[in-house]
C-alpha positions as CSV (number, residue, x, y, z in Angstrom):
1,M,34.2,7.5,-5.7
2,R,30.7,6.3,-5.2
3,K,28.3,7.1,-8.0
4,F,24.6,7.8,-7.6
5,D,21.9,8.6,-10.2
6,T,20.7,11.6,-8.3
7,K,21.4,13.6,-5.2
8,I,18.3,12.0,-3.7
9,Q,19.8,8.6,-3.9
10,Y,23.0,10.0,-2.3
11,L,21.0,11.5,0.5
12,K,19.2,8.2,1.1
13,Y,22.6,6.4,1.2
14,K,24.0,8.8,3.8
15,V,20.9,8.4,6.1
16,L,21.1,4.6,5.8
17,R,24.8,4.6,6.4
18,E,24.5,6.6,9.6
19,V,21.5,4.6,10.8
20,A,23.5,1.4,10.2
21,R,26.5,2.8,12.1
22,Y,24.4,3.8,15.1
23,G,22.7,0.4,14.9
24,F,26.0,-1.5,15.1
25,E,27.0,0.7,18.0
26,D,23.7,0.2,19.9
27,N,23.3,3.9,20.0
28,L,20.0,4.5,18.2
29,D,18.7,6.9,20.8
30,A,21.2,9.4,19.7
31,A,20.5,8.9,16.0
32,Y,17.5,11.2,15.7
33,Y,19.5,14.0,17.3
34,E,22.9,13.5,15.7
35,I,22.2,12.4,12.1
36,P,20.2,15.5,11.0
37,K,23.0,17.8,12.2
38,L,25.6,15.6,10.5
39,I,23.9,15.6,7.1
40,V,22.4,19.1,7.1
41,K,25.1,21.6,7.8
42,E,24.9,25.3,8.6
43,K,23.3,26.3,5.3
44,P,20.4,24.7,3.4
45,T,21.3,23.0,0.1
46,M,18.0,21.5,-0.9
47,R,15.2,23.3,0.9
48,C,14.2,26.7,2.0
49,C,15.9,26.4,5.4
50,I,17.9,24.0,7.5
51,Y,14.9,23.4,9.8
52,K,12.8,21.9,7.0
53,E,15.8,20.0,5.7
54,R,16.5,18.5,9.1
55,A,12.8,17.7,9.7
56,I,12.7,15.8,6.4
57,V,15.9,13.9,7.3
58,E,14.3,12.9,10.6
59,E,11.4,11.4,8.6
60,R,14.0,9.6,6.5
61,I,15.6,8.2,9.6
62,K,12.2,6.8,10.7
63,L,11.8,5.1,7.3
64,A,15.4,3.8,7.5
65,M,14.4,2.2,10.8
66,G,11.4,0.4,9.4
67,G,8.8,3.2,9.0
68,D,5.2,3.0,10.1
69,K,4.6,-0.4,11.5
70,K,0.9,0.0,11.1
71,N,1.2,0.5,7.3
72,P,1.7,-2.8,5.6
73,N,3.0,-1.1,2.4
74,V,6.8,-0.9,2.1
75,I,6.4,2.4,0.3
76,E,5.5,5.6,2.3
77,V,5.1,9.3,1.6
78,I,7.0,11.9,3.5
79,E,4.3,14.5,3.6
80,I,6.5,17.4,4.7
81,A,8.7,16.7,1.7
82,C,5.8,16.5,-0.8
83,D,4.6,20.0,-1.2
84,E,6.5,21.5,-4.1
85,C,4.7,19.8,-7.1
86,P,1.8,21.7,-8.7
87,V,-1.7,20.1,-8.3
88,S,-2.3,17.7,-11.2
89,G,-5.0,18.4,-13.7
90,H,-5.8,20.3,-17.0
91,V,-4.3,23.8,-17.3
92,V,-4.2,26.4,-19.9
93,T,-0.7,27.3,-21.1
94,E,0.8,30.4,-22.7
95,S,0.2,28.8,-26.0
96,C,-3.5,29.9,-25.9
97,R,-3.9,32.5,-28.7
98,G,-7.3,33.8,-27.6
99,C,-8.9,32.5,-30.7
100,L,-12.5,33.3,-31.6
101,A,-13.7,29.7,-32.2
102,H,-13.8,28.9,-28.4
103,R,-14.1,25.2,-29.1
104,C,-12.9,24.5,-25.6
105,E,-15.9,26.4,-24.2
106,D,-18.4,24.7,-26.5
107,V,-17.2,21.2,-25.6
108,C,-17.1,21.8,-21.8
109,R,-20.4,20.5,-20.3
110,R,-19.6,21.9,-16.9
111,G,-19.2,25.5,-17.8
112,A,-15.6,25.5,-16.4
113,I,-14.1,27.5,-19.3
114,T,-14.1,31.3,-19.1
115,F,-12.2,34.0,-21.0
116,D,-10.4,37.2,-20.0
117,E,-10.4,40.5,-21.8
118,Q,-7.7,39.2,-24.2
119,Q,-10.0,36.2,-24.9
120,K,-7.4,33.9,-23.2
121,A,-9.1,30.8,-21.7
122,H,-9.1,29.9,-18.0
123,I,-10.3,26.8,-16.2
124,D,-12.4,27.0,-13.1
125,K,-11.1,24.1,-11.0
126,S,-14.2,24.1,-8.8
127,K,-16.2,23.1,-11.9
128,C,-13.7,21.1,-13.9
129,V,-14.1,17.3,-13.8
130,E,-10.8,16.6,-15.7
131,C,-12.6,15.0,-18.6
132,G,-10.0,16.3,-21.0
133,Q,-12.4,17.3,-23.8
134,C,-11.1,20.8,-24.0
135,A,-7.6,19.6,-24.5
136,K,-8.7,17.4,-27.4
137,V,-10.4,20.2,-29.4
138,C,-7.9,23.0,-28.8
139,P,-6.3,23.8,-32.2
140,Y,-3.1,25.0,-30.5
141,S,-2.7,22.2,-28.0
142,A,-2.7,25.0,-25.4
143,I,-4.5,22.9,-22.8
144,I,-2.4,20.2,-21.2
145,N,-3.0,17.5,-18.6
146,Q,-0.3,18.4,-16.0
147,K,0.5,15.3,-13.9
148,R,2.8,14.9,-11.0
149,P,5.9,12.8,-11.7
150,C,4.7,10.1,-9.2
151,E,1.3,9.9,-10.8
152,K,2.8,9.7,-14.3
153,A,5.1,6.9,-13.1
154,C,2.3,4.9,-11.5
155,K,0.7,2.9,-14.3
156,I,-1.9,1.3,-12.1
157,K,-3.3,4.7,-10.8
158,A,-2.5,4.0,-7.1
159,I,-1.4,7.5,-6.4
160,S,-3.7,10.5,-5.8
161,M,-3.5,13.8,-3.9
162,S,-4.4,13.5,-0.2
163,S,-6.3,16.9,-0.1
164,E,-6.3,20.4,-1.7
165,E,-4.9,21.7,1.6
166,H,-1.9,19.5,2.2
167,R,-1.3,18.6,-1.5
168,A,0.7,15.5,-0.6
169,A,0.7,12.3,-2.6
170,H,-1.5,9.5,-1.3
171,I,-0.9,5.8,-2.0
172,D,-3.8,3.5,-2.3
173,N,-2.6,0.3,-0.7
174,E,-5.4,-1.7,-2.3
175,K,-3.9,-0.9,-5.7
176,C,-0.2,-0.4,-5.0
177,I,2.0,-3.3,-6.1
178,S,5.2,-1.8,-4.5
179,C,7.0,-1.7,-7.8
180,G,8.9,1.4,-6.8
181,A,8.4,3.4,-9.9
182,C,7.1,6.4,-7.9
183,V,10.1,6.2,-5.5
184,Y,12.5,6.5,-8.4
185,Q,10.6,9.2,-10.3
186,C,9.8,11.6,-7.4
187,P,12.2,14.6,-7.9
188,F,12.0,15.6,-4.2
189,G,12.5,12.1,-2.7
190,A,9.2,12.4,-0.9
191,I,8.2,8.9,-1.7
192,V,10.5,6.4,0.0
193,D,10.7,2.6,0.5
194,K,11.2,1.4,4.0
195,S,14.5,-0.1,5.1
196,F,15.0,-3.2,7.1
197,I,18.7,-2.6,7.7
198,L,18.3,-2.6,11.5
199,D,16.7,-6.1,11.3
200,A,19.7,-7.2,9.3
201,I,22.1,-5.8,11.9
202,K,20.2,-7.6,14.6
203,L,20.5,-10.9,12.8
204,L,24.3,-10.3,12.2
205,K,24.8,-9.6,15.9
206,E,23.1,-13.0,16.9
207,E,26.2,-14.7,15.4
208,K,24.1,-17.3,13.6
209,H,24.9,-18.7,10.2
210,V,23.6,-15.6,8.3
211,Y,23.5,-16.1,4.6
212,A,23.5,-13.1,2.2
213,I,21.3,-13.9,-0.8
214,V,22.4,-11.4,-3.4
215,A,20.5,-10.4,-6.6
216,P,22.4,-10.8,-9.9
217,A,22.6,-7.0,-10.1
218,I,25.5,-7.2,-7.6
219,A,27.8,-7.9,-10.6
220,S,27.3,-4.5,-12.1
221,Q,26.2,-2.4,-9.1
222,F,29.7,-1.5,-7.8
223,A,31.7,0.2,-10.6
224,Y,34.5,1.1,-8.1
225,A,35.1,-2.5,-6.8
226,K,35.5,-6.0,-8.3
227,L,32.9,-8.6,-7.5
228,G,35.3,-10.6,-5.3
229,Q,36.0,-7.5,-3.2
230,V,32.2,-6.9,-2.7
231,V,31.7,-10.5,-1.6
232,T,34.7,-10.2,0.8
233,G,33.2,-7.0,2.2
234,I,29.9,-8.6,2.8
235,K,31.6,-11.5,4.7
236,Q,33.6,-9.0,6.8
237,L,30.3,-7.4,7.9
238,G,29.6,-10.8,9.6
239,F,27.8,-12.9,7.0
240,Y,28.5,-16.6,7.0
241,E,28.2,-17.1,3.3
242,V,27.1,-15.3,0.1
243,V,24.8,-17.0,-2.3
244,E,23.5,-15.7,-5.6
245,A,19.7,-15.6,-6.0
246,A,20.2,-16.7,-9.7
247,L,20.6,-20.3,-8.3
248,G,17.0,-20.0,-7.0
249,A,16.0,-18.7,-10.5
250,D,17.3,-21.9,-12.0
251,M,15.3,-24.0,-9.5
252,V,12.2,-22.0,-10.2
253,A,12.6,-22.2,-14.0
254,Y,12.9,-26.0,-13.7
255,A,9.8,-26.3,-11.6
256,E,7.8,-23.8,-13.7
257,A,8.6,-25.7,-16.9
258,K,7.0,-28.8,-15.3
259,E,4.0,-26.8,-14.1
260,L,3.6,-25.3,-17.6
261,A,3.6,-28.7,-19.2
262,E,0.8,-29.8,-16.8
263,K,-1.4,-26.7,-17.2
264,G,-0.8,-25.5,-20.7
265,F,-1.0,-21.8,-19.8
266,L,1.0,-20.1,-17.1
267,T,2.6,-16.8,-16.1
268,S,5.7,-16.6,-14.0
269,S,5.8,-16.1,-10.2
270,C,9.3,-14.6,-10.2
271,C,8.3,-11.0,-9.9
272,P,6.3,-10.1,-6.8
273,A,5.1,-6.8,-8.3
274,F,3.7,-8.7,-11.3
275,V,2.1,-11.3,-9.1
276,S,0.5,-8.6,-6.9
277,Y,-0.7,-6.8,-10.0
278,V,-2.5,-9.9,-11.3
279,H,-4.1,-10.6,-7.9
280,K,-5.3,-7.0,-7.5
281,Q,-6.3,-6.1,-11.0
282,F,-7.2,-9.4,-12.6
283,P,-8.1,-11.8,-9.8
284,M,-9.9,-14.1,-12.3
285,L,-6.4,-14.9,-13.7
286,S,-4.8,-15.7,-10.3
287,E,-4.9,-19.4,-10.9
288,N,-2.8,-18.9,-14.0
289,V,0.1,-17.5,-12.0
290,S,2.7,-20.2,-11.2
291,H,2.3,-21.6,-7.7
292,N,6.1,-21.7,-7.3
293,M,7.8,-19.3,-5.0
294,S,10.1,-16.6,-6.3
295,P,13.8,-17.2,-6.8
296,M,14.5,-15.3,-3.5
297,A,12.2,-17.5,-1.5
298,T,13.2,-20.7,-3.3
299,I,16.9,-20.4,-2.6
300,A,16.2,-19.2,1.0
301,K,14.1,-22.4,1.6
302,F,16.9,-24.5,0.1
303,I,19.5,-22.9,2.4
304,K,17.4,-23.4,5.5
305,G,16.9,-27.1,4.5
306,M,20.6,-27.5,4.2
307,D,21.6,-25.6,7.4
308,K,19.4,-25.7,10.4
309,E,21.2,-22.7,12.0
310,A,20.7,-20.6,8.8
311,K,19.3,-17.1,8.8
312,T,18.8,-15.5,5.4
313,I,19.0,-11.8,4.3
314,F,18.1,-10.9,0.7
315,I,20.1,-8.0,-0.8
316,G,18.9,-6.6,-4.0
317,P,17.4,-3.5,-5.8
318,C,13.8,-4.8,-6.0
319,T,11.3,-2.8,-3.8
320,A,8.5,-5.3,-4.2
321,K,10.6,-8.1,-2.7
322,K,10.5,-6.2,0.6
323,G,6.8,-6.7,0.6
324,E,7.0,-10.3,-0.6
325,A,9.3,-11.1,2.4
326,Q,6.4,-10.2,4.7
327,L,4.0,-12.7,3.1
328,P,2.9,-15.9,4.8
329,G,4.8,-18.8,3.3
330,V,7.8,-16.6,2.5
331,R,8.7,-14.9,5.8
332,E,9.5,-18.3,7.3
333,Y,12.4,-18.6,4.8
334,V,13.5,-15.0,4.2
335,D,14.3,-13.5,7.6
336,C,15.1,-10.0,6.2
C-alpha cells in the first residue's frame, strides 16, 4: 500500500497519475472532463460541495500540465482553494481578562485598541499597523500574532495576502526561492508546485536515449518496493538508463574543493534554493557562491558528453530544482 504524509499529497498523486495516463494515451482533451469526475465522487469529502472540489481538481490538472506559462515561478497559488485560513495579524484571544491596567491601550500609538462593557480588548484592524507592541505588554499573553501556515513557513517573507476581498495567498517572485516550504505546510493544498510530467512523457515517446537522473532519496522513498524493483520500473516506463545524481555530487565536491583552495572562502552551489537566496537577499555575496553547477546539472552535462543521443530527466523531491532546470546554462543539459 502506498503511504503519503497527508491526504493532500495523496490527492496530488492521484491527479498526476491520471494526467500521466491521459498523456501516454494522447487523450489530454478528455482529461479536464474525466479526471474531476473520477477523483471527486457523488459526495464531497474535503470541501463544501462537489462543485468546488471538482473546480479545485481542475486547477490541479492545469498545474499538473505545467501551470501558467507566463509565471516563471514553479510554485503557484490555487486561489479558489485558498479561502479558509483566517486573515493574518494580531488578535485578542479569550485569555483577555479585562484588566484595569489597559497597558495594551497605552502602548498603541494608533488608537486601535478599544474595550467593551466587560473591559475586554478589541483591535480595530482599520487602524492597526501590526507593530505588535500590544502583544508585548499584555500580562496574560492574550494578544497573539496569528499567521497563516504558509506565511509562517516562509522564512524570507515572500508570501502575503492578495487582498482583503479575496484573502488568497500571494507569492512575491522577487523574493521567492522556490524552496517549497509553503507547499508542504499549506493545510488545504492551495499552494502547489508545477509538474513537468507531460514534458517527460513527450521525451519518452521520442524513443531517444532518455536517462533518468534520480536523487539519492530514491533509496528510502519507496517503502513498499526494493530499490532494484524501482529501477526496473523506471526502465519499463521507457527510460534508457538510470543514473544516481550522487555521482554528480562527487564531481561537484571535487571541483568545489579546488575552487575553495583558490578563493579561500566559498559557499556551495549544490542547493538552487540557497543560491537563489544569496542572489536575491545578499547580492554582495554572490561572488562567494561556487561557480560550479549543481550535482543534477553536472551529471546531466557528463551524460550528454558521453552520449550524443541522450536526453535527461531529473527525478527528485526538490522543488527548487524545477526552477533551476529552466535557467540558462542548465536547461541545455537537463531536458526535464
